[in-house]
N, CA, C and O atoms as CSV, one atom per row, in Angstrom:
chain,resi,resn,atom,element,x,y,z
A,1,MET,N,N,10.990,18.416,-16.423
A,1,MET,CA,C,11.387,17.606,-17.580
A,1,MET,C,C,10.988,16.107,-17.302
A,1,MET,O,O,11.107,15.614,-16.180
A,2,ASN,N,N,10.544,15.466,-18.305
A,2,ASN,CA,C,10.145,14.090,-18.182
A,2,ASN,C,C,10.590,13.340,-19.482
A,2,ASN,O,O,9.748,12.819,-20.214
A,3,PRO,N,N,11.861,13.300,-19.741
A,3,PRO,CA,C,12.368,12.781,-20.974
A,3,PRO,C,C,12.098,11.225,-21.118
A,3,PRO,O,O,12.049,10.488,-20.133
A,4,PRO,N,N,11.937,10.807,-22.346
A,4,PRO,CA,C,11.752,9.371,-22.565
A,4,PRO,C,C,13.064,8.599,-22.371
A,4,PRO,O,O,14.155,9.171,-22.375
A,5,PHE,N,N,12.917,7.292,-22.204
A,5,PHE,CA,C,14.092,6.446,-22.104
A,5,PHE,C,C,14.643,6.183,-23.546
A,5,PHE,O,O,13.881,6.123,-24.510
A,6,GLN,N,N,15.966,6.033,-23.650
A,6,GLN,CA,C,16.599,5.681,-24.922
A,6,GLN,C,C,16.457,4.163,-25.131
A,6,GLN,O,O,16.185,3.436,-24.176
A,7,LYS,N,N,16.632,3.696,-26.333
A,7,LYS,CA,C,16.461,2.321,-26.661
A,7,LYS,C,C,17.324,1.369,-25.811
A,7,LYS,O,O,16.872,0.305,-25.385
A,8,ASP,N,N,18.589,1.792,-25.579
A,8,ASP,CA,C,19.480,0.953,-24.778
A,8,ASP,C,C,19.040,0.876,-23.320
A,8,ASP,O,O,19.250,-0.137,-22.653
A,9,GLU,N,N,18.422,1.964,-22.825
A,9,GLU,CA,C,17.887,1.973,-21.454
A,9,GLU,C,C,16.684,1.096,-21.352
A,9,GLU,O,O,16.524,0.393,-20.354
A,10,ILE,N,N,15.810,1.105,-22.364
A,10,ILE,CA,C,14.652,0.222,-22.384
A,10,ILE,C,C,15.090,-1.241,-22.345
A,10,ILE,O,O,14.493,-2.044,-21.628
A,11,ALA,N,N,16.117,-1.593,-23.100
A,11,ALA,CA,C,16.644,-2.948,-23.097
A,11,ALA,C,C,17.214,-3.296,-21.689
A,11,ALA,O,O,17.080,-4.425,-21.217
A,12,GLU,N,N,17.834,-2.320,-21.057
A,12,GLU,CA,C,18.430,-2.570,-19.716
A,12,GLU,C,C,17.314,-2.733,-18.674
A,12,GLU,O,O,17.446,-3.511,-17.730
A,13,ILE,N,N,16.239,-2.006,-18.855
A,13,ILE,CA,C,15.094,-2.096,-17.939
A,13,ILE,C,C,14.527,-3.549,-18.080
A,13,ILE,O,O,14.185,-4.187,-17.084
A,14,ARG,N,N,14.441,-4.036,-19.315
A,14,ARG,CA,C,13.907,-5.420,-19.513
A,14,ARG,C,C,14.828,-6.411,-18.798
A,14,ARG,O,O,14.346,-7.307,-18.105
A,15,ARG,N,N,16.130,-6.262,-18.956
A,15,ARG,CA,C,17.069,-7.192,-18.289
A,15,ARG,C,C,16.967,-7.051,-16.761
A,15,ARG,O,O,17.128,-8.034,-16.038
A,16,SER,N,N,16.704,-5.848,-16.278
A,16,SER,CA,C,16.589,-5.615,-14.843
A,16,SER,C,C,15.328,-6.279,-14.287
A,16,SER,O,O,15.376,-6.916,-13.235
A,17,VAL,N,N,14.225,-6.136,-14.971
A,17,VAL,CA,C,13.008,-6.797,-14.485
A,17,VAL,C,C,13.094,-8.296,-14.556
A,17,VAL,O,O,12.514,-8.991,-13.722
A,18,ASP,N,N,13.788,-8.797,-15.508
A,18,ASP,CA,C,14.019,-10.262,-15.640
A,18,ASP,C,C,14.832,-10.695,-14.415
A,18,ASP,O,O,14.527,-11.735,-13.832
A,19,ALA,N,N,15.838,-9.949,-14.013
A,19,ALA,CA,C,16.635,-10.231,-12.831
A,19,ALA,C,C,15.777,-10.243,-11.556
A,19,ALA,O,O,15.941,-11.080,-10.669
A,20,MET,N,N,14.848,-9.265,-11.512
A,20,MET,CA,C,13.970,-9.195,-10.326
A,20,MET,C,C,13.098,-10.451,-10.289
A,20,MET,O,O,12.952,-11.069,-9.234
A,21,TYR,N,N,12.533,-10.824,-11.399
A,21,TYR,CA,C,11.704,-12.036,-11.445
A,21,TYR,C,C,12.507,-13.253,-10.988
A,21,TYR,O,O,12.050,-14.029,-10.148
A,22,LEU,N,N,13.685,-13.409,-11.538
A,22,LEU,CA,C,14.511,-14.551,-11.172
A,22,LEU,C,C,14.806,-14.570,-9.654
A,22,LEU,O,O,14.689,-15.606,-8.999
A,23,ALA,N,N,15.183,-13.419,-9.126
A,23,ALA,CA,C,15.459,-13.386,-7.709
A,23,ALA,C,C,14.214,-13.718,-6.873
A,23,ALA,O,O,14.341,-14.428,-5.876
A,24,MET,N,N,13.034,-13.241,-7.232
A,24,MET,CA,C,11.848,-13.541,-6.484
A,24,MET,C,C,11.439,-14.995,-6.697
A,24,MET,O,O,10.823,-15.568,-5.799
A,25,SER,N,N,11.743,-15.625,-7.828
A,25,SER,CA,C,11.344,-16.986,-8.084
A,25,SER,C,C,12.163,-17.952,-7.255
A,25,SER,O,O,11.771,-19.109,-7.106
A,26,LYS,N,N,13.283,-17.518,-6.714
A,26,LYS,CA,C,14.097,-18.386,-5.882
A,26,LYS,C,C,13.672,-18.341,-4.381
A,26,LYS,O,O,14.197,-19.091,-3.558
A,27,ARG,N,N,12.757,-17.486,-4.070
A,27,ARG,CA,C,12.344,-17.392,-2.655
A,27,ARG,C,C,11.327,-18.443,-2.354
A,27,ARG,O,O,10.344,-18.588,-3.081
A,28,PRO,N,N,11.549,-19.205,-1.263
A,28,PRO,CA,C,10.608,-20.262,-0.905
A,28,PRO,C,C,9.275,-19.776,-0.390
A,28,PRO,O,O,8.335,-20.567,-0.318
A,29,ASP,N,N,9.143,-18.494,-0.021
A,29,ASP,CA,C,7.948,-17.958,0.493
A,29,ASP,C,C,7.062,-17.291,-0.565
A,29,ASP,O,O,6.130,-16.566,-0.218
A,30,VAL,N,N,7.338,-17.527,-1.833
A,30,VAL,CA,C,6.609,-16.970,-2.949
A,30,VAL,C,C,5.988,-18.118,-3.707
A,30,VAL,O,O,6.699,-19.003,-4.184
A,31,SER,N,N,4.680,-18.120,-3.827
A,31,SER,CA,C,3.945,-19.200,-4.496
A,31,SER,C,C,3.942,-19.024,-6.043
A,31,SER,O,O,4.296,-17.968,-6.566
A,32,ARG,N,N,3.545,-20.060,-6.714
A,32,ARG,CA,C,3.435,-20.010,-8.191
A,32,ARG,C,C,2.420,-18.921,-8.598
A,32,ARG,O,O,2.680,-18.200,-9.560
A,33,GLU,N,N,1.325,-18.781,-7.933
A,33,GLU,CA,C,0.349,-17.772,-8.245
A,33,GLU,C,C,0.907,-16.319,-8.012
A,33,GLU,O,O,0.622,-15.393,-8.772
A,34,GLN,N,N,1.677,-16.186,-6.971
A,34,GLN,CA,C,2.324,-14.913,-6.694
A,34,GLN,C,C,3.376,-14.597,-7.787
A,34,GLN,O,O,3.502,-13.452,-8.220
A,35,LEU,N,N,4.111,-15.611,-8.214
A,35,LEU,CA,C,5.097,-15.473,-9.289
A,35,LEU,C,C,4.425,-15.053,-10.602
A,35,LEU,O,O,4.958,-14.242,-11.360
A,36,ASP,N,N,3.268,-15.614,-10.843
A,36,ASP,CA,C,2.515,-15.240,-12.070
A,36,ASP,C,C,2.144,-13.794,-12.049
A,36,ASP,O,O,2.299,-13.112,-13.062
A,37,LEU,N,N,1.641,-13.274,-10.900
A,37,LEU,CA,C,1.351,-11.887,-10.787
A,37,LEU,C,C,2.600,-11.007,-10.902
A,37,LEU,O,O,2.562,-9.946,-11.525
A,38,ILE,N,N,3.682,-11.446,-10.311
A,38,ILE,CA,C,4.901,-10.676,-10.419
A,38,ILE,C,C,5.305,-10.612,-11.885
A,38,ILE,O,O,5.660,-9.540,-12.375
A,39,GLN,N,N,5.261,-11.725,-12.587
A,39,GLN,CA,C,5.738,-11.739,-13.994
A,39,GLN,C,C,4.843,-10.795,-14.858
A,39,GLN,O,O,5.364,-10.019,-15.660
A,40,ARG,N,N,3.572,-10.864,-14.695
A,40,ARG,CA,C,2.687,-9.953,-15.443
A,40,ARG,C,C,2.943,-8.522,-15.113
A,40,ARG,O,O,2.938,-7.679,-16.010
A,41,SER,N,N,3.166,-8.211,-13.879
A,41,SER,CA,C,3.354,-6.791,-13.479
A,41,SER,C,C,4.710,-6.322,-13.899
A,41,SER,O,O,4.848,-5.159,-14.278
A,42,LEU,N,N,5.735,-7.163,-13.855
A,42,LEU,CA,C,7.056,-6.737,-14.311
A,42,LEU,C,C,7.085,-6.547,-15.815
A,42,LEU,O,O,7.802,-5.685,-16.323
A,43,THR,N,N,6.314,-7.341,-16.520
A,43,THR,CA,C,6.167,-7.134,-17.978
A,43,THR,C,C,5.499,-5.767,-18.257
A,43,THR,O,O,5.894,-5.055,-19.180
A,44,GLU,N,N,4.509,-5.425,-17.467
A,44,GLU,CA,C,3.839,-4.097,-17.605
A,44,GLU,C,C,4.866,-2.976,-17.334
A,44,GLU,O,O,4.894,-1.969,-18.042
A,45,ILE,N,N,5.711,-3.166,-16.296
A,45,ILE,CA,C,6.728,-2.184,-15.955
A,45,ILE,C,C,7.680,-1.993,-17.131
A,45,ILE,O,O,7.979,-0.856,-17.498
A,46,ALA,N,N,8.150,-3.057,-17.715
A,46,ALA,CA,C,9.094,-3.003,-18.850
A,46,ALA,C,C,8.404,-2.375,-20.041
A,46,ALA,O,O,9.009,-1.550,-20.727
A,47,ASP,N,N,7.180,-2.728,-20.309
A,47,ASP,CA,C,6.454,-2.185,-21.484
A,47,ASP,C,C,6.212,-0.681,-21.283
A,47,ASP,O,O,6.274,0.082,-22.247
A,48,ALA,N,N,5.942,-0.255,-20.064
A,48,ALA,CA,C,5.682,1.139,-19.807
A,48,ALA,C,C,6.896,2.021,-20.090
A,48,ALA,O,O,6.749,3.210,-20.377
A,49,SER,N,N,8.076,1.451,-20.012
A,49,SER,CA,C,9.292,2.233,-20.236
A,49,SER,C,C,9.342,2.752,-21.704
A,49,SER,O,O,10.062,3.702,-22.010
A,50,GLN,N,N,8.562,2.104,-22.595
A,50,GLN,CA,C,8.536,2.551,-24.014
A,50,GLN,C,C,7.574,3.692,-24.222
A,50,GLN,O,O,7.682,4.400,-25.223
A,51,ARG,N,N,6.627,3.903,-23.311
A,51,ARG,CA,C,5.646,4.917,-23.599
A,51,ARG,C,C,5.586,6.044,-22.592
A,51,ARG,O,O,4.990,7.084,-22.873
A,52,LEU,N,N,6.193,5.866,-21.411
A,52,LEU,CA,C,6.161,6.867,-20.353
A,52,LEU,C,C,7.520,7.575,-20.265
A,52,LEU,O,O,8.572,7.005,-20.551
A,53,GLY,N,N,7.442,8.826,-19.861
A,53,GLY,CA,C,8.686,9.529,-19.529
A,53,GLY,C,C,9.260,9.028,-18.239
A,53,GLY,O,O,8.595,8.282,-17.521
A,54,ARG,N,N,10.457,9.407,-17.922
A,54,ARG,CA,C,11.151,8.848,-16.738
A,54,ARG,C,C,10.429,9.085,-15.408
A,54,ARG,O,O,10.256,8.153,-14.623
A,55,LYS,N,N,10.010,10.322,-15.156
A,55,LYS,CA,C,9.298,10.636,-13.923
A,55,LYS,C,C,7.988,9.805,-13.806
A,55,LYS,O,O,7.692,9.209,-12.770
A,56,ASP,N,N,7.232,9.799,-14.912
A,56,ASP,CA,C,5.939,9.085,-14.880
A,56,ASP,C,C,6.240,7.551,-14.701
A,56,ASP,O,O,5.505,6.866,-13.990
A,57,TRP,N,N,7.268,7.048,-15.316
A,57,TRP,CA,C,7.607,5.654,-15.221
A,57,TRP,C,C,7.998,5.281,-13.772
A,57,TRP,O,O,7.588,4.243,-13.253
A,58,ILE,N,N,8.784,6.140,-13.152
A,58,ILE,CA,C,9.183,5.863,-11.760
A,58,ILE,C,C,7.999,5.782,-10.842
A,58,ILE,O,O,7.946,4.925,-9.960
A,59,MET,N,N,7.019,6.692,-11.045
A,59,MET,CA,C,5.819,6.647,-10.249
A,59,MET,C,C,4.970,5.413,-10.570
A,59,MET,O,O,4.363,4.827,-9.674
A,60,PHE,N,N,4.928,5.018,-11.846
A,60,PHE,CA,C,4.228,3.783,-12.220
A,60,PHE,C,C,4.878,2.587,-11.569
A,60,PHE,O,O,4.169,1.700,-11.093
A,61,VAL,N,N,6.205,2.521,-11.527
A,61,VAL,CA,C,6.919,1.405,-10.917
A,61,VAL,C,C,6.573,1.351,-9.414
A,61,VAL,O,O,6.282,0.280,-8.883
A,62,ALA,N,N,6.605,2.476,-8.754
A,62,ALA,CA,C,6.325,2.456,-7.320
A,62,ALA,C,C,4.884,1.972,-7.035
A,62,ALA,O,O,4.649,1.210,-6.098
A,63,GLY,N,N,3.961,2.417,-7.837
A,63,GLY,CA,C,2.588,1.966,-7.689
A,63,GLY,C,C,2.381,0.513,-8.018
A,63,GLY,O,O,1.662,-0.192,-7.310
A,64,THR,N,N,2.999,0.057,-9.077
A,64,THR,CA,C,2.862,-1.322,-9.506
A,64,THR,C,C,3.472,-2.274,-8.468
A,64,THR,O,O,2.884,-3.305,-8.143
A,65,LEU,N,N,4.663,-1.917,-7.950
A,65,LEU,CA,C,5.278,-2.765,-6.941
A,65,LEU,C,C,4.403,-2.812,-5.665
A,65,LEU,O,O,4.275,-3.860,-5.032
A,66,SER,N,N,3.824,-1.696,-5.314
A,66,SER,CA,C,2.951,-1.726,-4.136
A,66,SER,C,C,1.699,-2.559,-4.407
A,66,SER,O,O,1.212,-3.254,-3.516
A,67,ASN,N,N,1.188,-2.493,-5.605
A,67,ASN,CA,C,-0.001,-3.284,-5.990
A,67,ASN,C,C,0.326,-4.808,-5.971
A,67,ASN,O,O,-0.494,-5.648,-5.597
A,68,ILE,N,N,1.583,-5.101,-6.401
A,68,ILE,CA,C,1.979,-6.522,-6.335
A,68,ILE,C,C,1.914,-7.030,-4.929
A,68,ILE,O,O,1.346,-8.088,-4.660
A,69,CYS,N,N,2.501,-6.270,-4.027
A,69,CYS,CA,C,2.554,-6.743,-2.609
A,69,CYS,C,C,1.157,-6.881,-2.058
A,69,CYS,O,O,0.898,-7.837,-1.327
A,70,VAL,N,N,0.246,-5.989,-2.365
A,70,VAL,CA,C,-1.103,-6.070,-1.836
A,70,VAL,C,C,-1.884,-7.158,-2.565
A,70,VAL,O,O,-2.575,-7.952,-1.926
A,71,GLY,N,N,-1.790,-7.205,-3.852
A,71,GLY,CA,C,-2.541,-8.152,-4.652
A,71,GLY,C,C,-2.095,-9.590,-4.423
A,71,GLY,O,O,-2.925,-10.498,-4.477
A,72,ALA,N,N,-0.848,-9.819,-4.175
A,72,ALA,CA,C,-0.275,-11.145,-3.920
A,72,ALA,C,C,-0.364,-11.515,-2.463
A,72,ALA,O,O,-0.065,-12.654,-2.106
A,73,ALA,N,N,-0.773,-10.574,-1.588
A,73,ALA,CA,C,-0.827,-10.805,-0.167
A,73,ALA,C,C,0.497,-11.309,0.385
A,73,ALA,O,O,0.544,-12.276,1.146
A,74,PHE,N,N,1.552,-10.649,-0.003
A,74,PHE,CA,C,2.898,-11.039,0.401
A,74,PHE,C,C,3.059,-10.922,1.956
A,74,PHE,O,O,2.505,-10.044,2.617
A,75,ALA,N,N,3.846,-11.863,2.456
A,75,ALA,CA,C,4.346,-11.694,3.820
A,75,ALA,C,C,5.280,-10.505,3.802
A,75,ALA,O,O,5.843,-10.170,2.761
A,76,PRO,N,N,5.450,-9.860,4.956
A,76,PRO,CA,C,6.292,-8.678,5.046
A,76,PRO,C,C,7.715,-8.939,4.495
A,76,PRO,O,O,8.294,-8.051,3.870
A,77,GLU,N,N,8.268,-10.109,4.711
A,77,GLU,CA,C,9.638,-10.393,4.237
A,77,GLU,C,C,9.719,-10.444,2.745
A,77,GLU,O,O,10.700,-9.983,2.162
A,78,ALA,N,N,8.687,-11.007,2.092
A,78,ALA,CA,C,8.630,-11.158,0.636
A,78,ALA,C,C,8.479,-9.736,0.029
A,78,ALA,O,O,9.132,-9.395,-0.958
A,79,ALA,N,N,7.600,-8.925,0.650
A,79,ALA,CA,C,7.391,-7.558,0.147
A,79,ALA,C,C,8.642,-6.737,0.245
A,79,ALA,O,O,8.982,-6.002,-0.682
A,80,LYS,N,N,9.329,-6.850,1.344
A,80,LYS,CA,C,10.614,-6.137,1.516
A,80,LYS,C,C,11.646,-6.626,0.470
A,80,LYS,O,O,12.400,-5.838,-0.100
A,81,ALA,N,N,11.648,-7.936,0.247
A,81,ALA,CA,C,12.590,-8.508,-0.767
A,81,ALA,C,C,12.296,-7.948,-2.149
A,81,ALA,O,O,13.217,-7.615,-2.895
A,82,LEU,N,N,11.017,-7.843,-2.494
A,82,LEU,CA,C,10.647,-7.291,-3.815
A,82,LEU,C,C,11.233,-5.887,-4.013
A,82,LEU,O,O,11.854,-5.599,-5.037
A,83,PHE,N,N,11.023,-5.021,-3.017
A,83,PHE,CA,C,11.532,-3.639,-3.114
A,83,PHE,C,C,13.072,-3.634,-3.093
A,83,PHE,O,O,13.684,-2.821,-3.785
A,84,LYS,N,N,13.697,-4.508,-2.330
A,84,LYS,CA,C,15.132,-4.601,-2.307
A,84,LYS,C,C,15.659,-4.989,-3.680
A,84,LYS,O,O,16.632,-4.401,-4.153
A,85,PHE,N,N,15.027,-5.980,-4.336
A,85,PHE,CA,C,15.477,-6.372,-5.652
A,85,PHE,C,C,15.219,-5.286,-6.683
A,85,PHE,O,O,15.998,-5.103,-7.618
A,86,ALA,N,N,14.111,-4.563,-6.503
A,86,ALA,CA,C,13.839,-3.446,-7.399
A,86,ALA,C,C,14.989,-2.393,-7.275
A,86,ALA,O,O,15.485,-1.899,-8.287
A,87,ASN,N,N,15.389,-2.072,-6.065
A,87,ASN,CA,C,16.472,-1.110,-5.905
A,87,ASN,C,C,17.754,-1.625,-6.477
A,87,ASN,O,O,18.493,-0.868,-7.106
A,88,GLN,N,N,18.053,-2.905,-6.280
A,88,GLN,CA,C,19.282,-3.464,-6.821
A,88,GLN,C,C,19.255,-3.466,-8.359
A,88,GLN,O,O,20.230,-3.085,-9.007
A,89,SER,N,N,18.146,-3.893,-8.914
A,89,SER,CA,C,18.061,-4.077,-10.418
A,89,SER,C,C,17.824,-2.739,-11.109
A,89,SER,O,O,18.381,-2.496,-12.180
A,90,LEU,N,N,17.017,-1.879,-10.526
A,90,LEU,CA,C,16.642,-0.646,-11.227
A,90,LEU,C,C,17.209,0.599,-10.597
A,90,LEU,O,O,16.829,1.713,-10.960
A,91,GLY,N,N,18.136,0.420,-9.633
A,91,GLY,CA,C,18.713,1.576,-8.930
A,91,GLY,C,C,19.351,2.622,-9.850
A,91,GLY,O,O,19.391,3.810,-9.531
A,92,TRP,N,N,19.842,2.157,-10.983
A,92,TRP,CA,C,20.467,3.063,-11.940
A,92,TRP,C,C,19.435,4.056,-12.483
A,92,TRP,O,O,19.801,5.163,-12.875
A,93,VAL,N,N,18.129,3.673,-12.512
A,93,VAL,CA,C,17.129,4.618,-12.982
A,93,VAL,C,C,16.726,5.550,-11.857
A,93,VAL,O,O,16.419,6.725,-12.059
A,94,PHE,N,N,16.740,4.961,-10.628
A,94,PHE,CA,C,16.212,5.726,-9.458
A,94,PHE,C,C,17.320,6.614,-8.854
A,94,PHE,O,O,17.069,7.275,-7.846
A,95,GLN,N,N,18.476,6.651,-9.403
A,95,GLN,CA,C,19.613,7.349,-8.798
A,95,GLN,C,C,19.306,8.808,-8.427
A,95,GLN,O,O,19.839,9.327,-7.445
A,96,ASN,N,N,18.468,9.448,-9.197
A,96,ASN,CA,C,18.106,10.838,-8.954
A,96,ASN,C,C,16.693,10.958,-8.357
A,96,ASN,O,O,16.171,12.065,-8.227
A,97,ALA,N,N,16.078,9.828,-7.996
A,97,ALA,CA,C,14.772,9.878,-7.410
A,97,ALA,C,C,14.846,9.285,-5.989
A,97,ALA,O,O,15.912,8.842,-5.560
A,98,LEU,N,N,13.769,9.277,-5.295
A,98,LEU,CA,C,13.757,8.700,-3.980
A,98,LEU,C,C,13.934,7.220,-4.065
A,98,LEU,O,O,13.370,6.575,-4.949
A,99,ARG,N,N,14.700,6.670,-3.171
A,99,ARG,CA,C,14.911,5.216,-3.115
A,99,ARG,C,C,13.586,4.576,-2.666
A,99,ARG,O,O,12.860,5.155,-1.858
A,100,LEU,N,N,13.284,3.416,-3.177
A,100,LEU,CA,C,12.063,2.760,-2.825
A,100,LEU,C,C,12.097,2.132,-1.461
A,100,LEU,O,O,11.045,1.937,-0.851
A,101,LEU,N,N,13.266,1.810,-0.960
A,101,LEU,CA,C,13.447,1.208,0.331
A,101,LEU,C,C,14.831,1.563,0.861
A,101,LEU,O,O,15.830,1.446,0.151
A,102,SER,N,N,14.873,1.976,2.057
A,102,SER,CA,C,16.187,2.332,2.674
A,102,SER,C,C,16.881,1.124,3.229
A,102,SER,O,O,17.978,1.239,3.775
């Protein structure tokens, strides 16, 4: 089963990715260019929740977050923080899936 998200869940995903962006924007080790990439990618994640089923969306999120870390050339601490914030913000979606970071 790969059911779609409900409208209220899509709205919560948008709030969650906004919280992730805000948290990352407060880190001194993340540049303006990196924040721009984060913002674009998080927007893609939120938009994808409207067209993908849950399982496909979770896989999309994992891939997109990995691409952010590689594309932005994050230091290990910033990459770990991104996944930590994803788990904190989107953990309610991942509750029945593998955690992105232990």
